[in-house]
C-alpha positions in Angstrom: 29.5 66.2 -98.0 31.6 65.0 -100.9 32.6 61.4 -101.4 35.3 60.0 -103.5 36.7 56.5 -103.9 40.0 55.5 -102.3 42.3 52.5 -102.9 41.4 49.0 -101.9 40.6 48.4 -98.2 39.5 45.5 -96.0 36.9 46.0 -93.3 35.9 44.1 -90.2 32.5 43.4 -91.8 34.3 41.3 -94.4 34.3 43.7 -97.2 37.4 44.0 -99.4 37.5 46.5 -102.2 37.5 50.2 -102.9 36.6 52.5 -100.0 34.7 55.7 -100.0 36.5 58.8 -98.7 34.3 61.0 -96.5 35.8 64.1 -94.9 39.3 62.8 -95.4 38.7 59.4 -94.0 38.5 56.1 -95.9 35.3 54.4 -94.8 33.7 51.1 -95.7 30.9 51.6 -98.2 28.8 48.9 -96.5 29.0 49.6 -92.8 30.4 53.1 -92.9 33.1 52.2 -90.4 36.6 53.6 -90.8 38.3 51.0 -93.0 41.5 49.2 -92.1 44.2 48.6 -94.7 43.6 51.9 -96.4 46.4 53.5 -98.3 45.3 56.9 -96.9 47.1 58.1 -93.7 45.4 56.7 -90.6 42.8 59.0 -89.0 41.3 58.6 -85.6 38.0 56.8 -85.5 34.9 58.9 -85.2 33.5 59.2 -81.7 31.0 56.5 -80.7 27.5 57.8 -79.9 25.8 56.5 -76.9 22.9 54.1 -77.6 19.5 55.7 -77.6 17.3 54.8 -74.6 15.0 51.9 -75.2 11.4 52.9 -75.9 8.4 51.2 -74.3 6.9 48.0 -75.6 6.2 49.4 -79.0 9.8 49.6 -80.0 10.1 45.9 -81.1 7.1 46.3 -83.4 8.5 49.4 -85.0 11.8 47.7 -85.6 10.2 44.7 -87.3 8.0 47.0 -89.4 10.9 49.3 -90.6 10.8 49.5 -94.4 13.6 48.1 -96.4 14.4 48.5 -100.1 15.7 45.9 -102.5 18.0 47.7 -104.9 19.8 45.9 -107.7 23.4 46.8 -108.5 24.4 47.6 -112.1 25.2 44.0 -112.7 21.9 42.7 -111.3 22.8 41.6 -107.7 20.0 42.6 -105.3 21.0 44.5 -102.1 18.7 45.2 -99.2 19.0 48.7 -97.9 17.3 50.6 -95.1 15.8 54.1 -95.8 18.7 56.0 -94.1 21.1 54.4 -96.6 19.3 55.8 -99.7 21.4 58.4 -101.6 24.7 56.9 -100.4 27.4 55.3 -102.6 27.8 51.6 -101.8 29.8 48.7 -103.2 28.1 45.5 -104.2 29.5 42.7 -102.0 29.1 40.2 -105.0 30.9 42.1 -107.8 32.5 45.1 -106.0 30.7 47.6 -108.3 30.3 51.1 -106.8 26.9 52.6 -107.3 24.4 54.9 -105.6 21.4 53.5 -103.7 18.4 55.3 -105.0 14.7 54.7 -104.2 13.9 55.1 -107.9 16.0 52.0 -108.7 14.5 49.8 -106.0 12.3 46.8 -106.8 9.6 48.2 -104.5 9.5 51.5 -106.4 9.3 49.7 -109.8 6.5 47.5 -108.5 4.6 50.6 -107.2 5.1 52.3 -110.6 3.9 49.2 -112.5 0.8 49.1 -110.2 0.0 52.7 -110.9 0.5 52.3 -114.6 -1.8 49.3 -114.7 -4.5 51.2 -112.7 -4.2 54.1 -115.2 -4.5 51.7 -118.2 -7.6 50.0 -116.6 -9.2 53.4 -116.0 -8.6 54.4 -119.6 -9.9 51.1 -120.9 -13.1 51.5 -118.9 -13.5 55.0 -120.3 -13.2 53.7 -123.9 -15.6 50.9 -123.2 -18.2 53.3 -121.9 -17.7 55.5 -125.0 -18.1 52.6 -127.3 -21.2 51.4 -125.6 -22.7 54.9 -125.9 -21.7 55.1 -129.6 -23.3 51.7 -130.3 -26.5 52.7 -128.5 -26.6 55.9 -130.6 -26.1 54.0 -133.8 -28.9 51.5 -132.9 -31.3 54.4 -131.9 -30.5 56.2 -135.2 -31.3 53.1 -137.2 -34.6 52.5 -135.3 -35.4 56.2 -135.8 -34.8 56.0 -139.6 -37.0 52.9 -139.9 -39.8 54.6 -138.0 -39.5 57.8 -140.0 -39.5 55.8 -143.3 -42.8 54.1 -142.4 -44.4 57.2 -141.0 -43.8 59.3 -144.1 -44.4 56.7 -146.7 -47.0 57.7 -149.3 -50.2 55.8 -148.9 -50.9 53.1 -151.5 -53.5 54.1 -154.0 -56.7 52.1 -153.6 -56.9 49.2 -156.0 -58.4 50.2 -159.3 -61.3 47.9 -160.3 -61.1 46.9 -163.8 -64.3 46.6 -165.6 -65.2 43.0 -165.9 -66.3 41.5 -169.1 -70.0 41.3 -169.3 -71.5 37.9 -168.8 -72.6 36.4 -172.1 -75.7 35.0 -170.4 -76.7 38.5 -169.1 -76.3 39.9 -172.6 -78.6 37.4 -174.2 -81.5 38.3 -172.0 
């Protein structure tokens, strides 16, 4: 499905700006409804699908837990998008900038990448800490070994040489 940008339109959701043309129809880039006020020839509205049957009691919980993405537009305005909207061309309601909603650009994806990067850095830091501790232990053990070896192989000191003492003058006279 190819999309191109049409002239300015105004939609029931309040959007005014360029529309996206999908299959020959100008649609609102925000709500995907056929846009009114398009300069394209009018086309019949797409058929309305019947509402899905309500699920049991778990449906409200699933609806509140549905993941949303916060994606900034090229000018920095943050839009909230649901997963089914990812990959679509949208127009920022603040600045009318047309851009693609991508998960890689979302604040959640950036936060997840930052968390992964920090975990990797911590793992590498611990690895280097362990290596430096082992290196310090090796150096200390080497020094202790050199001291022990130097004392073990030291030549013994020669016994003290007794110097002849001068004879006693009293012993000589006798």
